C-alpha angles and dihedrals in degrees: 000000000000090000092051090048090052091046090051091050090048092049091051092047093047092047090053094046099049118078114232133185087266092056093054094056113095128226136026096322089065092054092047091048091053090047090050091049091050091048090050091050090048091051092048092049091050090053090050092050091049091051091049091050091052091049093047091051091049091050090051090051091050091049091050091049091048091053091048091051092047090053091051092049091049090053092053 
């Protein structure tokens, strides 16, 4: 999860550092385009974090079940 967090921070940083066609435009439309791009990145990162949390929870459940089964087999 730490690696994904770092990657997300790097993606946000890289996206802000690189000029895009939207950054070259002058005026208010440029600012609103950058804001929209940042909001899209934020939404995508939130979806990634939610997916990671679901996967982490599932892995924990599988680990717990594996331990339970090992204990049962050892009792047999």
